[in-house]
C-alpha distance (Angstrom), angle and dihedral (degrees) to the residues before:
residue distance angle dihedral
M1 . . .
H2 3.71 . .
V3 3.84 132.4 .
S4 3.74 88.4 -101.3
D5 3.77 92.4 54.6
R6 3.81 93.9 48.5
L7 3.73 90.9 47.9
K8 3.77 88.8 55.5
Q9 3.73 91.2 46.0
E10 3.82 91.0 52.2
R11 3.81 90.7 51.2
H12 3.72 91.3 53.1
R13 3.78 91.3 48.1
L14 3.70 85.6 57.0
S15 3.76 93.2 44.0
L16 3.64 94.2 -130.8
S17 3.77 127.7 142.6
Q18 3.74 121.5 -125.8
E19 3.79 89.7 -106.0
E20 3.84 93.5 50.2
L21 3.85 94.2 50.5
A22 3.75 91.5 43.0
R23 3.81 89.5 55.5
L24 3.85 92.4 48.2
C25 3.81 87.1 50.7
G26 3.79 99.5 46.1
V27 3.79 95.5 -116.6
S28 3.76 136.0 109.4
K29 3.75 124.6 -95.9
R30 3.76 89.1 -114.4
A31 3.81 92.2 54.5
Q32 3.92 89.2 49.6
A33 3.83 87.9 51.9
S34 3.73 92.0 50.3
Y35 3.73 91.3 51.8
E36 3.85 93.2 51.1
S37 3.88 91.5 45.5
G38 3.78 91.3 51.0
E39 3.73 92.2 -120.5
R40 3.84 90.6 122.1
S41 3.74 134.5 17.0
P42 3.84 118.6 -122.5
R43 3.82 115.5 -111.6
A44 3.79 127.0 -127.1
E45 3.88 93.8 -102.0
Y46 3.90 89.3 54.2
L47 3.80 91.6 48.8
E48 3.83 91.9 50.2
A49 3.80 91.7 50.3
A50 3.73 91.1 46.3
A51 3.80 91.9 53.1
G52 3.68 87.7 55.0
A53 3.93 90.0 51.5
G54 3.94 88.8 55.5
V55 3.73 99.8 -93.1
D56 3.81 113.8 145.8
V57 3.61 96.9 -129.9
H58 3.78 95.8 179.4
F59 3.84 87.0 59.4
V60 3.76 91.9 46.7
L61 3.79 93.0 53.5
T62 3.81 101.8 34.3
G63 3.79 106.3 21.7
Q64 3.76 87.5 -128.6
V65 3.77 126.8 118.2
L66 3.87 114.8 -139.9
S67 3.85 115.0 -120.6
G68 3.79 113.1 -85.2
Q69 3.74 93.6 28.9
V70 3.83 131.3 103.1
S71 3.78 117.7 -128.9
A72 3.84 120.6 -115.1
G73 3.70 111.8 -78.3
S74 3.76 97.8 22.3
A75 3.81 105.0 71.6
S76 3.86 122.4 109.3
T77 3.72 139.2 170.4
G78 3.85 96.6 -107.5
A79 3.70 125.4 137.8
A80 3.72 118.4 -37.9
S81 3.85 115.7 -84.4
S82 3.73 136.1 -157.6
G83 3.80 92.3 -112.2
D84 3.81 137.7 47.3
S85 3.76 119.3 -75.1
R86 3.81 130.6 172.5
A87 3.76 133.3 -139.8
A88 3.82 138.2 165.3
V89 3.69 130.3 -85.2
E90 3.78 120.1 -152.6
T91 3.73 139.1 167.1
P92 3.86 116.2 -97.2
E93 3.73 88.5 -102.9
G94 3.90 88.7 53.9
V95 3.73 96.0 -119.1
R96 3.78 104.2 129.9
E97 3.78 136.6 17.6
A98 3.83 134.4 -173.4
G99 3.83 133.9 -171.4
I100 3.89 123.2 -99.0
H101 3.64 141.2 -179.2
Y102 3.84 119.7 -126.1
L103 3.80 128.2 -149.0
S104 3.76 130.9 -179.4
G105 3.72 144.2 -176.2
D106 3.89 115.9 10.8
R107 3.79 90.0 -5.1
A108 3.77 92.7 66.7
S109 3.82 116.9 103.9
S110 3.69 142.3 175.0
G111 3.83 132.8 -134.7
A112 3.76 131.5 58.7
D113 3.69 106.9 -91.3
L114 3.83 118.2 153.9
H115 3.73 112.0 -115.1
P116 3.91 122.2 -144.0
N117 3.80 89.1 -107.8
G118 3.72 93.2 60.2
T119 3.84 99.2 -103.8
L120 3.78 132.8 121.4
P121 3.85 127.9 -146.1
V122 3.78 126.6 -111.4
P123 3.87 115.9 -171.4
M124 3.83 115.1 -133.0
Y125 3.82 123.6 -144.4
D126 3.67 134.8 -172.7
I127 3.79 106.3 -115.2
E128 3.83 92.8 -141.3
A129 3.86 90.9 50.4
A130 3.81 90.6 49.0
A131 3.74 94.2 52.7
G132 3.75 123.1 92.6
A133 3.76 137.2 54.9
G134 3.81 125.2 -30.5
R135 3.84 127.1 22.9
I136 3.80 112.9 2.1
F137 3.78 98.7 -160.2
D138 3.89 114.0 42.3
A139 3.79 127.8 165.1
E140 3.80 88.2 -127.9
R141 3.76 91.4 60.7
I142 3.77 96.3 53.6
E143 3.84 107.4 120.6
A144 3.88 97.9 178.3
T145 3.73 144.6 -8.0
F146 3.77 129.2 -129.0
Y147 3.82 121.4 -153.9
L148 3.81 115.2 -148.2
P149 3.84 129.7 -177.0
A150 3.78 108.3 -89.7
A151 3.95 85.0 -135.2
L152 3.88 89.4 66.3
F153 3.75 92.0 61.9
E154 3.81 94.6 43.4
A155 3.86 91.5 49.3
D156 3.74 93.0 54.9
G157 3.81 95.3 35.8
V158 3.78 94.0 -119.0
D159 3.77 126.1 155.4
P160 3.81 105.4 -128.7
A161 3.78 90.2 -153.5
Q162 3.85 88.7 63.7
V163 3.76 96.9 53.0
V164 3.79 124.8 97.6
G165 3.76 133.2 165.9
V166 3.75 129.7 -129.2
T167 3.82 133.6 -175.0
A168 3.80 110.6 -128.3
R169 3.76 123.0 -135.3
G170 3.85 126.7 -158.5
D171 3.79 134.2 22.9
S172 3.92 99.1 -101.5
M173 3.92 89.1 114.5
G174 3.76 93.6 50.7
D175 3.77 114.4 -160.0
T176 3.73 92.9 -15.9
I177 3.84 90.3 75.9
R178 3.77 115.1 1.4
D179 3.82 127.3 -154.3
R180 3.68 114.4 -73.4
E181 3.84 91.0 6.1
Q182 3.75 114.8 140.1
V183 3.84 120.3 -120.8
L184 3.77 130.9 -164.4
V185 3.87 110.8 -139.3
N186 3.82 122.6 -158.6
R187 3.88 105.1 -147.8
A188 3.86 90.4 -168.2
Q189 3.76 91.5 69.1
R190 3.80 112.7 68.4
T191 3.74 105.1 145.7
P192 3.87 119.8 102.6
D193 2.95 144.6 -103.3
G194 3.85 108.2 83.0
V195 3.82 140.3 47.9
F196 3.83 111.9 -46.3
L197 3.84 141.9 175.5
L198 3.76 106.4 -119.0
R199 3.74 136.4 -171.7
M200 3.87 116.3 -140.1
D201 3.77 122.2 170.8
D202 3.84 92.2 -20.9
E203 3.85 90.7 -49.9
L204 3.81 125.6 114.5
R205 3.82 117.0 -135.4
L206 3.72 135.5 179.0
K207 3.82 110.3 -143.4
R208 3.74 141.8 151.9
V209 3.81 106.6 -111.0
Q210 3.87 119.6 -152.5
R211 3.79 125.0 -178.7
V212 3.76 117.6 -137.4
A213 3.78 136.3 -170.5
G214 3.79 115.8 -66.7
G215 3.80 93.6 31.7
A216 3.78 99.8 -77.8
W217 3.83 125.0 136.2
I218 3.84 128.3 -136.8
L219 3.80 116.9 -151.3
I220 3.74 110.1 -150.2
S221 3.74 129.4 -163.9
D222 3.76 112.3 -155.6
N223 3.73 89.6 -142.9
P224 3.80 104.7 86.5
A225 3.76 90.8 -147.4
Y226 3.79 87.5 75.9
E227 3.79 122.2 73.0
R228 3.85 122.1 -128.0
E229 3.72 119.2 -104.9
L230 3.80 124.3 -136.5
I231 3.77 116.8 -149.0
K232 3.67 109.8 -165.5
P233 3.84 122.5 -145.5
D234 3.79 91.7 -105.4
D235 3.77 90.0 54.9
L236 3.78 100.2 47.0
A237 3.78 92.7 97.2
S238 3.86 87.6 67.7
V239 3.85 91.1 61.6
E240 3.81 120.0 68.3
I241 3.75 120.6 -168.2
I242 3.78 108.7 -141.7
G243 3.78 94.5 -176.9
Q244 3.71 148.6 -56.7
C245 3.84 122.4 -77.0
W246 3.80 100.6 -112.8
R247 3.81 100.3 176.1
K248 3.76 140.3 -14.5
V249 3.75 133.6 -141.7
G250 3.72 114.8 -120.9
R251 3.80 138.8 175.7
V252 3.84 119.6 -82.1
F253 3.73 112.3 -140.7
């Protein structure tokens, strides 16, 4: 397998189109295509930008995966491990994805400090542990940390300090958000419509929120086995929108 093949494999792992990766790396789509066909070799500036976008440049150049990492095509979002692993991040509609690094245990951290490799941390919480009275997101409850390319936040205009991750429980959202799938929530966006993390009676729930005439909300489960819930205007005070589901972490096949 050549450099061009491994570069294409990495792009597929990140679920990015040639145009999307080219934009993140500051080149044209034609240049990206020429790198993947072997017609041209990528320059150092491109590789540096590609690393910031989540590409495993060491794997692309050498075909080897550094210790503690998972090779392209084999990462998943399973239980936290002692080393780094990578998965894919996509919008709840499954439109876009991007590579991340994953840390757990004592290596997990909070905050939004830019790392030397061009990534930013996102704290991950267990949605059940975060439910209940008091503060929902607390540094003591962080179970892991994701590291996403800084370019991803910039492209979507998202403040990294406002993003937290939660692990979904149950099947009420169907294929949109599966059981035990990890969801990144933008706490700066709290205005329906869309898929949101809600707090209702000390319980955290992931639902699609739709505004209707008269000021009421409809809470929708994408799994048709669950009925819709109507929240009347007088009852809106009992529902707190924590933030909008920005992206989710799914398996990479």
